[in-house]
C-alpha positions in Angstrom: -0.1 0.0 0.0 1.4 3.1 -1.3 1.9 5.8 1.8 2.0 9.5 2.0 5.4 10.8 3.7 5.8 13.3 5.9 8.4 14.8 8.3 9.5 17.7 10.1 7.8 20.6 8.4 5.4 18.7 6.3 1.7 19.6 6.1 -0.4 17.1 7.7 -2.4 15.6 4.7 -4.7 13.3 7.5 -4.2 10.4 5.0 -7.0 8.0 4.9 -7.8 4.6 3.1 -11.0 3.4 1.7 -11.9 -0.1 1.5 -9.5 -2.8 0.0 -7.8 0.4 -2.3 -4.2 -0.1 -2.2 -3.6 3.6 -2.0 -3.5 6.2 0.7 -5.3 9.3 -0.3 -5.5 13.1 1.4 -8.0 13.1 4.0 -10.4 13.7 6.0 -12.1 10.8 4.8 -15.5 11.1 2.7 -18.4 9.8 3.4 -19.6 7.6 -0.1 -22.9 6.6 1.9 -24.6 9.5 0.2 -24.3 11.3 -3.0 -20.5 12.7 -3.6 -18.0 14.0 -5.9 -14.7 12.3 -6.7 -11.6 13.7 -8.3 -8.7 11.5 -9.7 -5.3 13.9 -10.4 -1.6 14.1 -9.6 0.1 16.2 -7.0 -2.0 19.3 -8.0 -5.4 17.7 -7.4 -3.7 16.1 -4.3 -3.2 19.6 -3.1 0.7 19.0 -2.0 2.0 21.5 0.2 -1.4 23.6 0.5 -3.5 23.4 3.5 -6.7 23.4 1.6 -6.2 22.2 -1.9 -9.4 22.8 -4.8 -11.4 19.4 -3.9 -11.9 20.5 -0.2 -12.9 24.0 -1.4 -15.3 22.5 -3.9 -16.6 20.6 -1.1 -17.3 23.5 0.7 -18.9 25.7 -1.9 -21.0 22.8 -3.3 -21.8 21.3 0.1 -21.1 18.1 -1.3 -18.5 15.8 -0.2 -15.6 15.2 -2.5 -13.5 12.7 -2.2 -10.1 12.9 -2.8 -8.7 10.2 -4.8 -5.2 11.9 -6.6 -1.8 10.7 -5.8 1.3 12.6 -5.6 3.1 12.2 -9.0 0.2 10.0 -10.3 -1.7 10.0 -13.4 -3.6 7.3 -15.3 -1.5 4.0 -14.7 -1.6 4.8 -11.0 -5.3 5.6 -10.9 -6.0 2.0 -13.4 -3.8 0.1 -11.0 -6.0 0.7 -8.2 -9.8 -0.6 -9.5 -10.9 0.1 -6.0 -10.4 3.8 -6.3 -11.8 3.4 -9.9 -14.8 1.9 -8.8 -15.2 4.7 -5.9 -15.2 7.2 -8.6 -17.3 5.5 -11.2 -20.2 5.9 -7.9 -19.7 9.7 -7.8 -22.3 11.8 -9.4 -19.4 13.3 -11.1 -16.1 12.7 -11.3 -13.6 15.1 -12.1 -10.1 13.7 -13.9 -7.3 16.3 -14.1 -5.3 16.1 -17.1 -1.5 15.2 -16.3 1.5 14.8 -18.5 2.4 12.6 -20.9 5.4 11.3 -19.6 4.2 9.8 -16.7 2.9 6.4 -18.8 4.1 3.3 -19.2 4.6 3.2 -22.9 6.4 0.9 -25.6 9.6 3.1 -24.7 9.6 3.0 -21.1 8.0 1.6 -18.1 7.1 3.6 -14.8 6.3 2.5 -11.6 2.7 1.7 -11.1 1.7 4.4 -8.6 4.7 6.9 -8.4 4.4 7.4 -12.2 7.4 10.1 -12.5 9.5 6.8 -11.4 11.4 5.0 -14.5 11.6 1.4 -13.9 13.7 0.9 -16.8 13.5 1.4 -21.1 12.2 -1.1 -23.5 13.9 -2.6 -26.3 12.1 -0.1 -28.9 14.0 3.0 -26.9 17.4 1.2 -26.8 16.6 0.8 -30.8 15.6 4.4 -31.3 18.6 5.9 -28.9 21.4 3.1 -29.3 23.9 5.9 -28.5 22.8 6.6 -24.9 23.3 5.0 -21.5 20.1 4.9 -19.7 21.0 3.1 -16.7 21.2 6.1 -14.1 18.1 7.5 -15.3 15.2 7.2 -12.5 12.7 10.1 -13.4 10.8 10.3 -16.5 11.4 14.3 -16.7 15.0 13.7 -16.8 14.9 11.0 -19.0 13.0 13.3 -21.3 15.2 15.8 -21.3 18.0 13.6 -21.8 16.5 12.3 -25.0 15.5 15.9 -26.2 19.1 16.9 -25.6 20.4 14.0 -27.7 18.6 14.4 -30.6 15.6 16.4 -31.6 14.3 14.6 -34.7 14.4 11.4 -32.8 12.7 12.9 -29.4 10.0 13.9 -31.7 9.4 10.2 -33.1 8.8 9.4 -29.1 7.0 12.5 -28.3 4.4 10.8 -30.8 4.3 7.9 -28.9 4.0 9.4 -25.7 0.9 11.5 -26.9 -0.8 8.1 -28.6 0.0 6.4 -25.3 -1.5 9.4 -22.9 -4.8 9.4 -25.0 -4.9 5.5 -25.3 -4.8 5.3 -21.4 -7.1 8.5 -20.6 -9.7 6.8 -22.7 -9.6 3.9 -20.7 -10.3 5.9 -17.7 -13.1 7.7 -18.9 -15.1 5.0 -20.1 -14.8 3.4 -16.5 -16.4 6.7 -15.3 -20.8 7.3 -16.3 -20.1 11.2 -15.4 -16.8 12.9 -15.9 -15.2 15.9 -16.4 -11.7 16.7 -17.4 -9.7 19.4 -15.6 -6.8 20.5 -18.0 -5.0 23.4 -16.4 -3.4 25.4 -19.2 0.3 25.6 -18.7 2.1 28.9 -19.4 4.6 27.3 -21.7 5.3 23.7 -23.3 8.2 23.3 -20.9 5.9 23.4 -17.6 3.2 20.4 -16.5 1.5 18.8 -17.9 4.0 17.7 -20.6 3.2 17.4 -24.3 -0.4 18.2 -23.9 -2.0 20.6 -26.1 -5.3 21.7 -27.3 -5.5 19.3 -29.8 -5.0 16.1 -27.7 -7.4 17.3 -25.4 -9.9 17.9 -27.6 -9.7 14.5 -28.8 -11.3 13.8 -25.6 -14.2 15.7 -26.1 -16.8 12.9 -27.5 -16.2 11.2 -24.5 -16.3 13.7 -21.6 -16.9 17.6 -20.8 -13.5 19.1 -20.6 -12.8 22.4 -18.4 -9.8 24.1 -19.5 -8.2 26.5 -17.4 -5.3 28.9 -16.7 -4.8 30.7 -13.3 -4.2 34.0 -13.2 -0.5 36.2 -13.2 -1.6 37.3 -10.0 -1.8 33.8 -8.5 1.1 32.2 -10.6 2.8 35.4 -8.7 1.9 34.7 -5.4 4.2 31.4 -5.7 4.7 29.4 -2.8 2.9 31.9 -0.1 0.6 30.1 2.3 2.3 26.4 1.2 3.7 24.5 3.9 6.8 22.4 3.3 10.0 21.4 4.6 12.7 23.8 3.5 14.6 20.8 1.5 11.4 20.4 -0.6 11.2 24.1 -1.2 12.2 23.7 -5.4 9.3 21.1 -5.7 6.6 23.3 -3.4 7.9 26.2 -6.0 6.4 24.3 -9.1 3.4 23.6 -8.3 0.2 25.8 -7.5 -0.4 27.6 -4.1 -3.5 28.7 -2.4 -4.3 31.6 -4.4 -4.2 29.6 -7.6 -6.1 26.7 -5.8 -9.1 29.1 -4.8 -9.4 30.0 -8.7 -9.2 26.7 -9.9 -12.1 25.7 -7.3 -14.4 28.6 -8.2 -14.1 27.7 -12.0 -14.6 24.1 -11.2 -17.4 24.8 -8.9 -19.2 26.6 -11.2 -18.8 23.9 -13.9 -19.8 21.2 -11.6 -22.8 22.5 -10.5 -23.7 23.2 -14.3 -22.9 19.7 -15.2 -25.1 18.1 -12.5 -28.2 20.3 -13.4 -28.0 19.3 -16.7 -28.1 15.5 -15.8 -30.6 16.2 -13.5 -32.6 18.1 -16.0 -31.8 15.1 -18.6 -33.2 12.5 -16.2 
């Protein structure tokens, strides 16, 4: 079972478990006995370093329990590896699925850890054939791997990115088809070097026949707030600076609550 690490100066995420789910999630535990919402995502939806992440703020805004099923450094592979969590999301009145990067998936070129999807378990023969001139034995994280591949040969890297994007779409469709009512949350990056990596509008739009999509870019003011209000050990300051802080989470929650309310009303009217 995956744990949520904590140490000196770390935020208390009040970890909780749901039945026989393989993962430990951010608490407090959601009451699943009545109507509820579910949110699948990575570190952003989990709310790493943020005392009140957007799932908690949406719960307050809509007065509807929210099960935060996000996993730090997680993505579609992590969600699909935990069928209990996926069933919880499927039973929700609506499931929100955060768009995560295309690099964090097992694919024809390399394999990632089933729950910590930022960790490379090893290259495949296809990647070794594509990059026979590279020693990949000391590369352990996906972002490092794609940076090395890009520096080595942009032309071959473009071929690799195509494979990653195709894998991402296939895996996302697996997730979406498992959820009866779903809203995809795409937090649009300022530039292509930011998370979610290798995701663009055309790729996200390809999901629209299967789910509604909320594309959202946080304001310049929220981004400028940086780590203000975040809680983290000094040793993790660099990681915290790469994630949205409380001001951004408040904006995400406001937009998301409105989109969820509209989608629930639409579903009620169609019933």
